[in-house]
N, CA, C and O atoms as a Maestro MAE file, in Angstrom:
{
 s_m_m2io_version
 :::
 2.0.0
}

f_m_ct {
 s_m_title
 :::
 protein
 m_atom[312] {
  # First column is atom index #
  i_m_mmod_type
  r_m_x_coord
  r_m_y_coord
  r_m_z_coord
  i_m_residue_number
  s_m_chain_name
  s_m_pdb_residue_name
  s_m_pdb_atom_name
  i_m_atomic_number
  :::
  1 25 1.977 21.071 -26.243 1 A "MET " " N  " 7
  2 3 3.473 21.159 -27.111 1 A "MET " " CA " 6
  3 2 4.052 19.634 -26.895 1 A "MET " " C  " 6
  4 15 4.188 19.035 -25.828 1 A "MET " " O  " 8
  5 25 4.262 19.320 -27.829 2 A "ALA " " N  " 7
  6 3 5.096 18.193 -27.437 2 A "ALA " " CA " 6
  7 2 6.720 18.486 -27.278 2 A "ALA " " C  " 6
  8 15 7.032 19.624 -26.926 2 A "ALA " " O  " 8
  9 25 7.552 17.718 -27.470 3 A "PHE " " N  " 7
  10 3 9.162 18.163 -26.877 3 A "PHE " " CA " 6
  11 2 9.636 18.572 -28.523 3 A "PHE " " C  " 6
  12 15 10.557 19.363 -28.724 3 A "PHE " " O  " 8
  13 25 9.027 18.052 -29.410 4 A "SER " " N  " 7
  14 3 9.632 18.403 -31.019 4 A "SER " " CA " 6
  15 2 8.971 19.490 -31.332 4 A "SER " " C  " 6
  16 15 9.058 19.885 -32.495 4 A "SER " " O  " 8
  17 25 8.201 20.188 -30.428 5 A "GLU " " N  " 7
  18 3 7.626 21.641 -31.000 5 A "GLU " " CA " 6
  19 2 8.048 22.655 -30.003 5 A "GLU " " C  " 6
  20 15 7.484 23.746 -29.931 5 A "GLU " " O  " 8
  21 25 9.164 22.266 -29.131 6 A "LEU " " N  " 7
  22 3 9.708 23.351 -28.426 6 A "LEU " " CA " 6
  23 2 10.429 24.589 -29.621 6 A "LEU " " C  " 6
  24 15 10.799 24.486 -30.791 6 A "LEU " " O  " 8
  25 25 10.398 25.525 -28.822 7 A "SER " " N  " 7
  26 3 10.915 26.585 -29.817 7 A "SER " " CA " 6
  27 2 12.625 26.445 -29.886 7 A "SER " " C  " 6
  28 15 13.228 25.581 -29.251 7 A "SER " " O  " 8
  29 25 13.116 27.184 -30.537 8 A "ALA " " N  " 7
  30 3 14.946 27.301 -30.918 8 A "ALA " " CA " 6
  31 2 15.231 27.973 -29.746 8 A "ALA " " C  " 6
  32 15 16.164 27.526 -29.079 8 A "ALA " " O  " 8
  33 25 14.284 29.535 -29.097 9 A "GLY " " N  " 7
  34 3 14.740 29.858 -28.137 9 A "GLY " " CA " 6
  35 2 14.770 29.380 -26.733 9 A "GLY " " C  " 6
  36 15 15.194 30.143 -25.866 9 A "GLY " " O  " 8
  37 25 14.352 28.171 -26.422 10 A "GLU " " N  " 7
  38 3 14.403 27.277 -25.198 10 A "GLU " " CA " 6
  39 2 15.825 26.900 -24.944 10 A "GLU " " C  " 6
  40 15 16.554 26.349 -25.769 10 A "GLU " " O  " 8
  41 25 16.184 27.277 -23.615 11 A "PRO " " N  " 7
  42 3 17.653 26.424 -23.405 11 A "PRO " " CA " 6
  43 2 18.121 25.107 -23.926 11 A "PRO " " C  " 6
  44 15 17.294 24.248 -24.232 11 A "PRO " " O  " 8
  45 25 19.034 24.962 -24.008 12 A "LEU " " N  " 7
  46 3 19.834 23.587 -24.375 12 A "LEU " " CA " 6
  47 2 20.148 23.243 -22.959 12 A "LEU " " C  " 6
  48 15 20.696 23.979 -22.139 12 A "LEU " " O  " 8
  49 25 19.688 21.911 -22.770 13 A "GLY " " N  " 7
  50 3 20.190 21.155 -21.853 13 A "GLY " " CA " 6
  51 2 19.223 21.071 -20.432 13 A "GLY " " C  " 6
  52 15 19.532 20.491 -19.391 13 A "GLY " " O  " 8
  53 25 18.078 21.761 -20.686 14 A "ARG " " N  " 7
  54 3 17.074 21.747 -19.898 14 A "ARG " " CA " 6
  55 2 16.892 20.255 -19.444 14 A "ARG " " C  " 6
  56 15 17.133 19.300 -20.183 14 A "ARG " " O  " 8
  57 25 16.412 20.148 -18.064 15 A "ARG " " N  " 7
  58 3 16.236 18.831 -17.755 15 A "ARG " " CA " 6
  59 2 14.718 18.853 -16.531 15 A "ARG " " C  " 6
  60 15 14.442 19.903 -15.951 15 A "ARG " " O  " 8
  61 25 13.977 17.708 -16.329 16 A "LEU " " N  " 7
  62 3 12.914 17.480 -16.130 16 A "LEU " " CA " 6
  63 2 12.958 17.064 -14.978 16 A "LEU " " C  " 6
  64 15 14.042 16.605 -14.617 16 A "LEU " " O  " 8
  65 25 11.876 17.071 -14.047 17 A "THR " " N  " 7
  66 3 11.741 16.542 -12.367 17 A "THR " " CA " 6
  67 2 10.292 16.223 -12.337 17 A "THR " " C  " 6
  68 15 9.602 16.290 -13.354 17 A "THR " " O  " 8
  69 25 9.874 15.913 -11.298 18 A "VAL " " N  " 7
  70 3 8.403 15.869 -10.922 18 A "VAL " " CA " 6
  71 2 8.351 16.462 -9.428 18 A "VAL " " C  " 6
  72 15 9.299 16.421 -8.644 18 A "VAL " " O  " 8
  73 25 7.259 16.945 -9.199 19 A "ARG " " N  " 7
  74 3 7.019 17.257 -7.711 19 A "ARG " " CA " 6
  75 2 5.663 17.420 -7.219 19 A "ARG " " C  " 6
  76 15 4.854 18.170 -7.765 19 A "ARG " " O  " 8
  77 25 5.366 16.603 -6.015 20 A "ARG " " N  " 7
  78 3 4.046 16.435 -5.740 20 A "ARG " " CA " 6
  79 2 3.511 17.705 -5.486 20 A "ARG " " C  " 6
  80 15 4.202 18.408 -4.748 20 A "ARG " " O  " 8
  81 25 2.325 18.248 -5.957 21 A "VAL " " N  " 7
  82 3 1.440 19.138 -5.571 21 A "VAL " " CA " 6
  83 2 -0.117 19.145 -4.945 21 A "VAL " " C  " 6
  84 15 -1.081 18.493 -5.344 21 A "VAL " " O  " 8
  85 25 -0.045 20.089 -3.843 22 A "GLU " " N  " 7
  86 3 -1.318 19.918 -3.361 22 A "GLU " " CA " 6
  87 2 -2.555 20.459 -4.130 22 A "GLU " " C  " 6
  88 15 -3.671 19.955 -4.001 22 A "GLU " " O  " 8
  89 25 -2.284 21.529 -4.945 23 A "SER " " N  " 7
  90 3 -3.777 22.199 -5.750 23 A "SER " " CA " 6
  91 2 -3.307 22.277 -7.230 23 A "SER " " C  " 6
  92 15 -2.111 22.339 -7.513 23 A "SER " " O  " 8
  93 25 -4.189 22.271 -8.060 24 A "VAL " " N  " 7
  94 3 -3.761 22.134 -9.618 24 A "VAL " " CA " 6
  95 2 -4.767 24.030 -10.015 24 A "VAL " " C  " 6
  96 15 -5.934 24.362 -9.807 24 A "VAL " " O  " 8
  97 25 -3.756 24.684 -10.531 25 A "GLU " " N  " 7
  98 3 -4.506 25.575 -11.288 25 A "GLU " " CA " 6
  99 2 -5.428 25.341 -12.378 25 A "GLU " " C  " 6
  100 15 -5.179 24.510 -13.252 25 A "GLU " " O  " 8
  101 25 -6.696 26.178 -12.361 26 A "SER " " N  " 7
  102 3 -7.810 26.025 -13.271 26 A "SER " " CA " 6
  103 2 -7.367 25.708 -14.543 26 A "SER " " C  " 6
  104 15 -8.035 24.900 -15.189 26 A "SER " " O  " 8
  105 25 -6.171 26.285 -15.123 27 A "ASN " " N  " 7
  106 3 -5.691 26.541 -16.391 27 A "ASN " " CA " 6
  107 2 -4.689 25.525 -16.861 27 A "ASN " " C  " 6
  108 15 -4.272 25.434 -18.015 27 A "ASN " " O  " 8
  109 25 -4.298 24.658 -15.685 28 A "ALA " " N  " 7
  110 3 -3.139 23.634 -16.082 28 A "ALA " " CA " 6
  111 2 -3.334 22.696 -17.191 28 A "ALA " " C  " 6
  112 15 -4.425 22.790 -17.754 28 A "ALA " " O  " 8
  113 25 -2.511 21.806 -17.632 29 A "THR " " N  " 7
  114 3 -2.659 20.753 -18.574 29 A "THR " " CA " 6
  115 2 -2.308 19.374 -17.535 29 A "THR " " C  " 6
  116 15 -1.260 19.033 -16.986 29 A "THR " " O  " 8
  117 25 -3.909 18.671 -17.546 30 A "VAL " " N  " 7
  118 3 -3.493 17.509 -16.574 30 A "VAL " " CA " 6
  119 2 -4.213 16.430 -17.345 30 A "VAL " " C  " 6
  120 15 -5.291 16.346 -17.934 30 A "VAL " " O  " 8
  121 25 -2.988 15.487 -17.060 31 A "ARG " " N  " 7
  122 3 -3.384 13.988 -17.613 31 A "ARG " " CA " 6
  123 2 -3.313 13.225 -16.775 31 A "ARG " " C  " 6
  124 15 -2.360 13.420 -16.020 31 A "ARG " " O  " 8
  125 25 -4.309 11.878 -16.411 32 A "HIS " " N  " 7
  126 3 -4.242 10.882 -15.906 32 A "HIS " " CA " 6
  127 2 -3.231 10.129 -16.293 32 A "HIS " " C  " 6
  128 15 -2.843 10.024 -17.456 32 A "HIS " " O  " 8
  129 25 -2.727 9.529 -15.247 33 A "VAL " " N  " 7
  130 3 -1.533 8.399 -15.558 33 A "VAL " " CA " 6
  131 2 -1.987 7.351 -16.679 33 A "VAL " " C  " 6
  132 15 -1.104 6.832 -17.361 33 A "VAL " " O  " 8
  133 25 -3.242 7.039 -16.884 34 A "ASP " " N  " 7
  134 3 -3.335 5.776 -17.821 34 A "ASP " " CA " 6
  135 2 -3.656 6.627 -19.482 34 A "ASP " " C  " 6
  136 15 -3.888 6.081 -20.561 34 A "ASP " " O  " 8
  137 25 -3.566 8.013 -19.185 35 A "GLN " " N  " 7
  138 3 -3.769 8.666 -20.641 35 A "GLN " " CA " 6
  139 2 -2.074 8.712 -21.001 35 A "GLN " " C  " 6
  140 15 -1.953 8.982 -22.196 35 A "GLN " " O  " 8
  141 25 -1.143 8.586 -20.536 36 A "LEU " " N  " 7
  142 3 0.267 8.664 -21.260 36 A "LEU " " CA " 6
  143 2 0.611 7.559 -21.565 36 A "LEU " " C  " 6
  144 15 0.475 6.505 -20.944 36 A "LEU " " O  " 8
  145 25 1.212 7.824 -22.842 37 A "GLU " " N  " 7
  146 3 1.834 6.425 -23.734 37 A "GLU " " CA " 6
  147 2 2.619 5.562 -23.097 37 A "GLU " " C  " 6
  148 15 3.226 6.066 -22.152 37 A "GLU " " O  " 8
  149 25 2.802 4.510 -23.278 38 A "THR " " N  " 7
  150 3 3.753 3.734 -22.757 38 A "THR " " CA " 6
  151 2 5.278 4.044 -22.237 38 A "THR " " C  " 6
  152 15 5.867 3.682 -21.219 38 A "THR " " O  " 8
  153 25 5.686 4.870 -23.357 39 A "ASP " " N  " 7
  154 3 7.223 5.503 -22.893 39 A "ASP " " CA " 6
  155 2 7.068 6.743 -21.997 39 A "ASP " " C  " 6
  156 15 8.043 7.101 -21.336 39 A "ASP " " O  " 8
  157 25 6.048 7.342 -21.938 40 A "GLU " " N  " 7
  158 3 5.926 8.681 -20.911 40 A "GLU " " CA " 6
  159 2 5.572 8.197 -19.685 40 A "GLU " " C  " 6
  160 15 5.986 8.732 -18.657 40 A "GLU " " O  " 8
  161 25 4.759 7.123 -19.676 41 A "PHE " " N  " 7
  162 3 4.499 6.384 -18.182 41 A "PHE " " CA " 6
  163 2 5.749 5.867 -17.627 41 A "PHE " " C  " 6
  164 15 5.944 5.824 -16.412 41 A "PHE " " O  " 8
  165 25 6.583 5.480 -18.481 42 A "GLN " " N  " 7
  166 3 7.935 4.837 -17.885 42 A "GLN " " CA " 6
  167 2 8.833 5.721 -17.421 42 A "GLN " " C  " 6
  168 15 9.554 5.660 -16.425 42 A "GLN " " O  " 8
  169 25 8.673 6.858 -18.550 43 A "GLU " " N  " 7
  170 3 9.843 8.042 -18.016 43 A "GLU " " CA " 6
  171 2 9.169 8.997 -16.601 43 A "GLU " " C  " 6
  172 15 9.860 9.624 -15.798 43 A "GLU " " O  " 8
  173 25 7.832 8.901 -16.590 44 A "PHE " " N  " 7
  174 3 7.264 9.450 -15.134 44 A "PHE " " CA " 6
  175 2 7.757 8.569 -14.253 44 A "PHE " " C  " 6
  176 15 8.503 8.921 -13.339 44 A "PHE " " O  " 8
  177 25 7.408 7.427 -14.435 45 A "TYR " " N  " 7
  178 3 7.442 6.323 -13.080 45 A "TYR " " CA " 6
  179 2 8.832 6.209 -12.828 45 A "TYR " " C  " 6
  180 15 9.165 6.070 -11.651 45 A "TYR " " O  " 8
  181 25 9.970 6.252 -13.967 46 A "ASN " " N  " 7
  182 3 11.351 6.384 -13.515 46 A "ASN " " CA " 6
  183 2 11.390 7.612 -12.385 46 A "ASN " " C  " 6
  184 15 11.765 7.391 -11.233 46 A "ASN " " O  " 8
  185 25 10.951 8.963 -12.850 47 A "LEU " " N  " 7
  186 3 11.314 10.306 -12.507 47 A "LEU " " CA " 6
  187 2 10.872 9.928 -10.833 47 A "LEU " " C  " 6
  188 15 11.567 10.337 -9.903 47 A "LEU " " O  " 8
  189 25 9.702 9.149 -10.627 48 A "LEU " " N  " 7
  190 3 9.238 9.317 -9.306 48 A "LEU " " CA " 6
  191 2 10.184 8.402 -8.512 48 A "LEU " " C  " 6
  192 15 10.819 8.871 -7.568 48 A "LEU " " O  " 8
  193 25 10.302 7.046 -8.883 49 A "GLU " " N  " 7
  194 3 11.153 6.109 -8.342 49 A "GLU " " CA " 6
  195 2 12.761 6.553 -8.010 49 A "GLU " " C  " 6
  196 15 13.275 6.685 -6.899 49 A "GLU " " O  " 8
  197 25 13.239 6.696 -9.045 50 A "ASP " " N  " 7
  198 3 14.986 7.581 -9.245 50 A "ASP " " CA " 6
  199 2 14.951 8.677 -8.896 50 A "ASP " " C  " 6
  200 15 16.029 8.827 -8.321 50 A "ASP " " O  " 8
  201 25 14.313 9.768 -8.842 51 A "GLY " " N  " 7
  202 3 14.558 10.733 -8.662 51 A "GLY " " CA " 6
  203 2 15.588 11.934 -9.505 51 A "GLY " " C  " 6
  204 15 15.827 13.115 -9.252 51 A "GLY " " O  " 8
  205 25 16.007 11.092 -10.504 52 A "GLN " " N  " 7
  206 3 16.883 11.382 -11.477 52 A "GLN " " CA " 6
  207 2 16.342 12.423 -12.358 52 A "GLN " " C  " 6
  208 15 15.268 12.036 -12.819 52 A "GLN " " O  " 8
  209 25 16.659 13.566 -12.762 53 A "PRO " " N  " 7
  210 3 15.951 14.481 -13.505 53 A "PRO " " CA " 6
  211 2 16.228 14.070 -15.087 53 A "PRO " " C  " 6
  212 15 17.417 13.827 -15.296 53 A "PRO " " O  " 8
  213 25 15.493 13.966 -16.063 54 A "LEU " " N  " 7
  214 3 15.565 13.548 -17.347 54 A "LEU " " CA " 6
  215 2 15.628 14.678 -18.148 54 A "LEU " " C  " 6
  216 15 14.862 15.589 -17.833 54 A "LEU " " O  " 8
  217 25 16.424 14.860 -19.200 55 A "PRO " " N  " 7
  218 3 16.929 15.782 -20.383 55 A "PRO " " CA " 6
  219 2 15.591 15.973 -21.099 55 A "PRO " " C  " 6
  220 15 14.874 15.144 -21.658 55 A "PRO " " O  " 8
  221 25 15.450 17.290 -20.930 56 A "ALA " " N  " 7
  222 3 13.775 17.503 -21.676 56 A "ALA " " CA " 6
  223 2 13.493 17.140 -23.150 56 A "ALA " " C  " 6
  224 15 12.341 16.940 -23.537 56 A "ALA " " O  " 8
  225 25 14.986 17.027 -24.284 57 A "ASP " " N  " 7
  226 3 14.719 16.796 -25.412 57 A "ASP " " CA " 6
  227 2 14.690 15.358 -25.320 57 A "ASP " " C  " 6
  228 15 15.010 14.822 -26.381 57 A "ASP " " O  " 8
  229 25 14.473 14.752 -24.601 58 A "GLU " " N  " 7
  230 3 14.568 12.939 -24.844 58 A "GLU " " CA " 6
  231 2 13.513 12.751 -24.194 58 A "GLU " " C  " 6
  232 15 13.602 11.554 -23.922 58 A "GLU " " O  " 8
  233 25 12.088 13.302 -23.533 59 A "THR " " N  " 7
  234 3 10.952 12.884 -23.192 59 A "THR " " CA " 6
  235 2 9.985 13.775 -23.656 59 A "THR " " C  " 6
  236 15 10.097 14.976 -23.902 59 A "THR " " O  " 8
  237 25 8.924 12.960 -23.754 60 A "ALA " " N  " 7
  238 3 7.602 13.842 -24.220 60 A "ALA " " CA " 6
  239 2 6.877 14.504 -23.097 60 A "ALA " " C  " 6
  240 15 5.924 15.255 -23.311 60 A "ALA " " O  " 8
  241 25 7.348 14.216 -21.828 61 A "LEU " " N  " 7
  242 3 6.675 15.028 -20.862 61 A "LEU " " CA " 6
  243 2 6.995 16.602 -20.772 61 A "LEU " " C  " 6
  244 15 8.124 17.067 -20.929 61 A "LEU " " O  " 8
  245 25 6.070 17.207 -20.552 62 A "GLU " " N  " 7
  246 3 6.206 18.712 -20.669 62 A "GLU " " CA " 6
  247 2 6.417 19.669 -19.511 62 A "GLU " " C  " 6
  248 15 5.708 19.536 -18.513 62 A "GLU " " O  " 8
  249 25 7.217 20.499 -19.558 63 A "ASP " " N  " 7
  250 3 7.257 21.261 -18.358 63 A "ASP " " CA " 6
  251 2 6.065 22.034 -17.855 63 A "ASP " " C  " 6
  252 15 5.564 22.728 -18.739 63 A "ASP " " O  " 8
  253 25 5.379 22.119 -16.498 64 A "GLY " " N  " 7
  254 3 4.351 22.583 -16.279 64 A "GLY " " CA " 6
  255 2 2.888 21.608 -16.367 64 A "GLY " " C  " 6
  256 15 1.774 22.044 -16.074 64 A "GLY " " O  " 8
  257 25 3.100 20.570 -16.715 65 A "GLU " " N  " 7
  258 3 1.829 19.363 -17.168 65 A "GLU " " CA " 6
  259 2 1.750 18.855 -15.729 65 A "GLU " " C  " 6
  260 15 2.729 18.841 -14.983 65 A "GLU " " O  " 8
  261 25 0.545 18.443 -15.386 66 A "ILE " " N  " 7
  262 3 0.023 17.865 -13.873 66 A "ILE " " CA " 6
  263 2 -0.307 16.334 -14.648 66 A "ILE " " C  " 6
  264 15 -0.947 16.045 -15.659 66 A "ILE " " O  " 8
  265 25 0.402 15.586 -13.723 67 A "VAL " " N  " 7
  266 3 0.081 14.001 -14.060 67 A "VAL " " CA " 6
  267 2 -0.824 13.457 -12.680 67 A "VAL " " C  " 6
  268 15 -0.203 13.471 -11.617 67 A "VAL " " O  " 8
  269 25 -1.915 13.095 -12.658 68 A "VAL " " N  " 7
  270 3 -2.327 12.373 -11.634 68 A "VAL " " CA " 6
  271 2 -2.387 10.886 -11.492 68 A "VAL " " C  " 6
  272 15 -3.108 10.136 -12.148 68 A "VAL " " O  " 8
  273 25 -1.493 10.534 -10.500 69 A "PHE " " N  " 7
  274 3 -1.269 9.248 -10.167 69 A "PHE " " CA " 6
  275 2 -1.733 8.918 -8.633 69 A "PHE " " C  " 6
  276 15 -2.957 8.851 -8.519 69 A "PHE " " O  " 8
  277 25 -1.184 8.757 -7.746 70 A "THR " " N  " 7
  278 3 -1.722 8.511 -6.436 70 A "THR " " CA " 6
  279 2 -1.975 9.918 -5.890 70 A "THR " " C  " 6
  280 15 -2.834 9.987 -5.011 70 A "THR " " O  " 8
  281 25 -1.354 11.083 -6.275 71 A "ASP " " N  " 7
  282 3 -1.696 12.286 -5.882 71 A "ASP " " CA " 6
  283 2 -1.539 13.397 -7.263 71 A "ASP " " C  " 6
  284 15 -1.961 12.899 -8.307 71 A "ASP " " O  " 8
  285 25 -1.097 14.542 -7.367 72 A "TYR " " N  " 7
  286 3 -1.019 15.333 -8.185 72 A "TYR " " CA " 6
  287 2 0.667 15.424 -8.222 72 A "TYR " " C  " 6
  288 15 1.337 15.487 -7.192 72 A "TYR " " O  " 8
  289 25 1.198 15.420 -9.486 73 A "PHE " " N  " 7
  290 3 2.491 15.806 -9.789 73 A "PHE " " CA " 6
  291 2 2.461 16.751 -10.981 73 A "PHE " " C  " 6
  292 15 1.738 16.825 -11.975 73 A "PHE " " O  " 8
  293 25 3.466 17.424 -10.548 74 A "ARG " " N  " 7
  294 3 4.057 18.732 -11.769 74 A "ARG " " CA " 6
  295 2 5.251 18.200 -12.129 74 A "ARG " " C  " 6
  296 15 6.118 17.734 -11.390 74 A "ARG " " O  " 8
  297 25 5.241 18.323 -13.593 75 A "VAL " " N  " 7
  298 3 6.710 18.036 -14.198 75 A "VAL " " CA " 6
  299 2 7.139 19.418 -14.293 75 A "VAL " " C  " 6
  300 15 6.505 20.371 -14.746 75 A "VAL " " O  " 8
  301 25 8.453 19.386 -13.740 76 A "GLU " " N  " 7
  302 3 9.129 20.909 -13.798 76 A "GLU " " CA " 6
  303 2 10.492 20.961 -14.408 76 A "GLU " " C  " 6
  304 15 11.292 20.132 -13.974 76 A "GLU " " O  " 8
  305 25 10.883 21.748 -15.295 77 A "ALA " " N  " 7
  306 3 12.397 22.094 -15.273 77 A "ALA " " CA " 6
  307 2 13.360 22.782 -14.267 77 A "ALA " " C  " 6
  308 15 13.196 23.653 -13.413 77 A "ALA " " O  " 8
  309 25 14.258 22.173 -14.625 78 A "ILE " " N  " 7
  310 3 15.522 22.588 -13.274 78 A "ILE " " CA " 6
  311 2 16.517 23.099 -13.960 78 A "ILE " " C  " 6
  312 15 17.532 23.486 -13.380 78 A "ILE " " O  " 8
  :::
 }
 m_bond[311] {
  # First column is bond index #
  i_m_from
  i_m_to
  i_m_order
  :::
  1 1 2 1
  2 2 3 1
  3 3 4 2
  4 3 5 1
  5 5 6 1
  6 6 7 1
  7 7 8 2
  8 7 9 1
  9 9 10 1
  10 10 11 1
  11 11 12 2
  12 11 13 1
  13 13 14 1
  14 14 15 1
  15 15 16 2
  16 15 17 1
  17 17 18 1
  18 18 19 1
  19 19 20 2
  20 19 21 1
  21 21 22 1
  22 22 23 1
  23 23 24 2
  24 23 25 1
  25 25 26 1
  26 26 27 1
  27 27 28 2
  28 27 29 1
  29 29 30 1
  30 30 31 1
  31 31 32 2
  32 31 33 1
  33 33 34 1
  34 34 35 1
  35 35 36 2
  36 35 37 1
  37 37 38 1
  38 38 39 1
  39 39 40 2
  40 39 41 1
  41 41 42 1
  42 42 43 1
  43 43 44 2
  44 43 45 1
  45 45 46 1
  46 46 47 1
  47 47 48 2
  48 47 49 1
  49 49 50 1
  50 50 51 1
  51 51 52 2
  52 51 53 1
  53 53 54 1
  54 54 55 1
  55 55 56 2
  56 55 57 1
  57 57 58 1
  58 58 59 1
  59 59 60 2
  60 59 61 1
  61 61 62 1
  62 62 63 1
  63 63 64 2
  64 63 65 1
  65 65 66 1
  66 66 67 1
  67 67 68 2
  68 67 69 1
  69 69 70 1
  70 70 71 1
  71 71 72 2
  72 71 73 1
  73 73 74 1
  74 74 75 1
  75 75 76 2
  76 75 77 1
  77 77 78 1
  78 78 79 1
  79 79 80 2
  80 79 81 1
  81 81 82 1
  82 82 83 1
  83 83 84 2
  84 83 85 1
  85 85 86 1
  86 86 87 1
  87 87 88 2
  88 87 89 1
  89 89 90 1
  90 90 91 1
  91 91 92 2
  92 91 93 1
  93 93 94 1
  94 94 95 1
  95 95 96 2
  96 95 97 1
  97 97 98 1
  98 98 99 1
  99 99 100 2
  100 99 101 1
  101 101 102 1
  102 102 103 1
  103 103 104 2
  104 103 105 1
  105 105 106 1
  106 106 107 1
  107 107 108 2
  108 107 109 1
  109 109 110 1
  110 110 111 1
  111 111 112 2
  112 111 113 1
  113 113 114 1
  114 114 115 1
  115 115 116 2
  116 115 117 1
  117 117 118 1
  118 118 119 1
  119 119 120 2
  120 119 121 1
  121 121 122 1
  122 122 123 1
  123 123 124 2
  124 123 125 1
  125 125 126 1
  126 126 127 1
  127 127 128 2
  128 127 129 1
  129 129 130 1
  130 130 131 1
  131 131 132 2
  132 131 133 1
  133 133 134 1
  134 134 135 1
  135 135 136 2
  136 135 137 1
  137 137 138 1
  138 138 139 1
  139 139 140 2
  140 139 141 1
  141 141 142 1
  142 142 143 1
  143 143 144 2
  144 143 145 1
  145 145 146 1
  146 146 147 1
  147 147 148 2
  148 147 149 1
  149 149 150 1
  150 150 151 1
  151 151 152 2
  152 151 153 1
  153 153 154 1
  154 154 155 1
  155 155 156 2
  156 155 157 1
  157 157 158 1
  158 158 159 1
  159 159 160 2
  160 159 161 1
  161 161 162 1
  162 162 163 1
  163 163 164 2
  164 163 165 1
  165 165 166 1
  166 166 167 1
  167 167 168 2
  168 167 169 1
  169 169 170 1
  170 170 171 1
  171 171 172 2
  172 171 173 1
  173 173 174 1
  174 174 175 1
  175 175 176 2
  176 175 177 1
  177 177 178 1
  178 178 179 1
  179 179 180 2
  180 179 181 1
  181 181 182 1
  182 182 183 1
  183 183 184 2
  184 183 185 1
  185 185 186 1
  186 186 187 1
  187 187 188 2
  188 187 189 1
  189 189 190 1
  190 190 191 1
  191 191 192 2
  192 191 193 1
  193 193 194 1
  194 194 195 1
  195 195 196 2
  196 195 197 1
  197 197 198 1
  198 198 199 1
  199 199 200 2
  200 199 201 1
  201 201 202 1
  202 202 203 1
  203 203 204 2
  204 203 205 1
  205 205 206 1
  206 206 207 1
  207 207 208 2
  208 207 209 1
  209 209 210 1
  210 210 211 1
  211 211 212 2
  212 211 213 1
  213 213 214 1
  214 214 215 1
  215 215 216 2
  216 215 217 1
  217 217 218 1
  218 218 219 1
  219 219 220 2
  220 219 221 1
  221 221 222 1
  222 222 223 1
  223 223 224 2
  224 223 225 1
  225 225 226 1
  226 226 227 1
  227 227 228 2
  228 227 229 1
  229 229 230 1
  230 230 231 1
  231 231 232 2
  232 231 233 1
  233 233 234 1
  234 234 235 1
  235 235 236 2
  236 235 237 1
  237 237 238 1
  238 238 239 1
  239 239 240 2
  240 239 241 1
  241 241 242 1
  242 242 243 1
  243 243 244 2
  244 243 245 1
  245 245 246 1
  246 246 247 1
  247 247 248 2
  248 247 249 1
  249 249 250 1
  250 250 251 1
  251 251 252 2
  252 251 253 1
  253 253 254 1
  254 254 255 1
  255 255 256 2
  256 255 257 1
  257 257 258 1
  258 258 259 1
  259 259 260 2
  260 259 261 1
  261 261 262 1
  262 262 263 1
  263 263 264 2
  264 263 265 1
  265 265 266 1
  266 266 267 1
  267 267 268 2
  268 267 269 1
  269 269 270 1
  270 270 271 1
  271 271 272 2
  272 271 273 1
  273 273 274 1
  274 274 275 1
  275 275 276 2
  276 275 277 1
  277 277 278 1
  278 278 279 1
  279 279 280 2
  280 279 281 1
  281 281 282 1
  282 282 283 1
  283 283 284 2
  284 283 285 1
  285 285 286 1
  286 286 287 1
  287 287 288 2
  288 287 289 1
  289 289 290 1
  290 290 291 1
  291 291 292 2
  292 291 293 1
  293 293 294 1
  294 294 295 1
  295 295 296 2
  296 295 297 1
  297 297 298 1
  298 298 299 1
  299 299 300 2
  300 299 301 1
  301 301 302 1
  302 302 303 1
  303 303 304 2
  304 303 305 1
  305 305 306 1
  306 306 307 1
  307 307 308 2
  308 307 309 1
  309 309 310 1
  310 310 311 1
  311 311 312 2
  :::
 }
}
């Protein structure tokens, strides 16, 4: 589900961050870093480097998805 498809019932002001994870559930959405669009990659990289959460409505990254980079990273709403 892209950020444009989020339901109206989701809380406003939600922010996303990333967290390294050791394991991944079999039903998780997993994308390799090379599958990210250019803007998604930049947002993901900024989250890793800066550690500053992004407003969920300003990114195509999704809460709960796993991005495979040097390790597995879960995108999380905070």
